[in-house]
N, C-alpha and C positions, 0 to 999 in steps of 0.2 A: 633563630631569632624571630621575633614577631614582625610581621609585615609593616614596613614603614608607613604605608598608606593608612593603617589603623591609627597610628600616632598622629598623622596629619588631621584625621577626622576628630580625634580626641582633642587636639589642640584648638581646633575651630570651635567645638562645642564649649570647651572651657573658657575660651576668650569671649564668646558671645553670651554664654550663660543660658542659651536657649536652643532647643532642638529645632524650632521653627526657623530662627534666624540663621543657624548653621546650615540647615538643609537648603535654604535659599542661596546662601553664599557658595555652597559646594555643588549646587545644581543636581541634588539627589533628593529622593522623597524622604519625608520624615520617618516613616516606618523603617526604611532601609538604613537610615542614619542611626536610629535607636538600636537596630539589630547589630550594627557595626560596633557600637559602644559595648553592648552586652557580650559580643564576641571577644573584644579586647579584655574586658574584665574577667571573662572566663579563662582566657589564656594566661593572664597575670595571676589569677587565683585570688582576687580581692576586688573590693568596690572602689570605684573612682568618683562616683557622683551620688548625691542624694537627690532623688526626684521630688520636687515640690511644685505647688501650684504657681509659684513665682519663677520657676525655672530650674535649671540644673546647677546644683551647688557642689563644689568639690569637697571631697572628704579630706582629712589631713594628709592621707597618703596620696590622694589625687593632687593636692597642692604641690607636694614634692615632685610628683611625676610631671606636673605642668611646667614647673621651673626647669627641670632637666630637659624635657622635650622642646621647650621654647629655645633653650640654648643650642640644642642639637639642630633644630630646624634653621636657626639663624646661621649656624656654621655651614650647613648645607647650602643655604641661599648665598652665603658669601663665597663658597667654593664655586657654585654655579656662575656667579657674577665674574669671578676671576677667570674661569674657563672661557666665558663669552668675551671678555676683554681680550684674552689672548687669541681667540678665534677671529675677532675683528681686527686684530693687530694693533689694538690700543696699548697693549702691554705684552711683555715677553722678552725673549732673548735669542741671540744666535751667536755661536762660537765658530769663528773662521780661523783656519790655519793656512798660512801661505808665506812664501819668502818675501824679502824686502822688495825685490825687483818686480815681482808679480803684483804685489800690493799697490805699488806706485803706478806702474805702467799699464796694468790690466784691471785690477779690482777697484781702485779708488773711485772711478766714475760710477760704478754700480753701488758701492757703499754710500756714496754721496746721494745718489738718486733714491736709494732705499730709505736713508735717514730722513730725507726731505718728505717722503710720502708717509713714513711711519716713525715719527719722532719719539713715540713712546717705547720703542723697542731698544733694548740694551744690546749694543754690538760690541763683542769682544774679539779682537784680532790678535792672534799670536804669530809672531814672525820667527820662523825657523828655517833650516835647510830642508830640502825635500825629504831626506831620510828621517829627520827629526819630526817633521810635520806628519809623516805617515805613522810614526810611533805614537804621536799624540792622538791621531785618529783611531788607531788600534786600541788605545787605552780609554777611549771614549771621552777625551778631554777637549775635543773639538767636534762640531757637528758635520762640517764639510771641509775638505782640504783641496786647495788649488795648487797643483804642482806641474812641473815639466814632465811630459811623457817621453819615453816609456818610464813607468815606475813599477815597483814590486807591489801590484795591487790586484792580483788575480782573485782574491777573496772579497773584493769590494765592488760596488757599483761605480763604473767609470764612464764619464761623459766627456767626450772631446769637445772643448769649447772653441778654440781658435788655432789656426795654423800659424807657425812662426817661421821666419827665414833668417838665418844668420849670414853675416857678410863681414867684409873688412871696410873700414872707413877712415878717412883722414881729414885734416883741415885743408885750407886753401893751398898750402905748400905741397900737398900730395895729389891735388885734383888732376894734374896733367900726366900722371903716370900712365904708361901703356898698359895693355891687357897683360896681367901678371900670371905666370905659371905658379904651381904649388911651390916649386923649388925657389923661385924668385921671391915669392911672398914670405917664405920662411927666413930669407936673408935680410928682411926689413926689420926695423925696430918695432916689435909688436908690444901692444898693451892688452892684457887679457885678465879675465877673472882668475881667481885662485883655482887650483886643481880640484878642490873639494866641491866646486859648483857643478851642477848638472850641465849647464851651458858649456863650460870649459871641457868637461869630459866628452860631451858630444862632439865638439870641434876637434879635440885631440884624437878621438877614435876615427873620425873621418879622414883627417890628414894622414894618419897612420896607414889607412887603406890606400892613400895616394902615394905611399912610399916615403913620406917625409915626417919629421917630428917637429912639433911646435916648441919653441924655446923663447918665450916672451922675455923682453928686457925688463918689463914692469908687470908685476902681478898684483892685483888688488882684490879686496874682499867685497867691493860694491860695484854694481853695474854703473851706477851714476858717476862714480869716480873714474871708471874707465872712459866714460863719455867726456868728462871734464878734462882729464889728462890728454885725451885725443884732441879735443878742441884747442888745448894749449899748445899743440904741436910737438908733444913729447914722443910721438910715435904713431903707429897705425893701430886703431882699435879693433878688437875682435868683438863685434856687436850684433845685436838683433835688430833687423831693419825696422820692424813694426814699433820698436821702442825708441827709435831716433827719428821718427817721422817729422817732428817739429824742426829738428836740427837740419835735416835734409831740405825741408821746405825753405828754411831761412838761410840756407847755404853756409851754415857754420861748420857743417860736415859734408863730405862728399863720399859717395860709395865708390870704392876702388874696384874696377872691373877685373875679373879673373877668367881664366879659361876652364875653370871648374865651378860647380855650384853646390853649396851645401844642401843636403836633402832637407825637405821641410820637416819640422817637428811640431808638437802641439802642446797646448796647456790643457790639462784635464781637471774636471771637478770630480771629486771622489767622496763617496759616502759609504757607511757601513751597511751591509745587507741585513744585519740582525738588530738594527736599532730604528725605532720610530722617531722621526724628526719633529721638532716643534713646528707650530704653524708659521712662526717667523722664519725659521730655517727653510721651510718649503717655499715660502714666498720669495725669499732672497734667491734661492736656487732657480726658481722659475724665471726671475728677472735676468739672471746671468745667462741661463741656458737659452734665452730667447734669441734665435738666430737673426731676427730682424735688427736686434741691437748691434750685433757684430757687423752687419752690413753697413752700419753708419760710421764705422771706425775710419 
């Protein structure tokens, strides 16, 4: 294909109708400009201009070429403008995958902050379980996934975002309980997430290591429902301390002391190694990964 710069020169000469005016606009000498036109005509194998005393007049073939080149350059300019809009984050998109609990209790504040600073960015959030979210990431249907770690993510880029600590909590009627052993806690009326959730599996596995088995009286598909049922006094909730900070401060829930402590776990941001992220996705990840933001929690 012929060098695009030759067409840019041709377009300017055709638009101005003068080698002198075009040379001034393009900041090149008139002889160099004339040679460029001759080079283009030679490569095309036909004449584009008729040289007259009044200036450069397009041939009929040149007229056709000018119309096509004008459309092409307009398309290129439009594409360049779109690229710059996305680079400046005036436009673009980001696709986020995460579970309901992480969206509300972890990501919402970052999404709100990002939307305030970059209102032109389209934010698409898909709520699924950890395994389903990872499947979406593998299929390229989300740009970044936020899930409970550990996750089956050895082939991805994994960034640990924040540590989580699980515990048991109850309303005021349970706040005076003594320090509970694992056996004693398992005899209490427990409220927990369903076994399909990562949080529940994590707690189940740890309690199994202590030689007991969790048998909740109430199992729910939503962390927020676990919290609400617990606040209503229907039992002791198996919860994540960082996600009930407000309830603990307002004393609508109280942490129940135990002679054992769940190991800390983490939320991870995960991206594909083989995919280039959009400018918007990179900026959002930068905001979430900013450790200073986590220190303000």
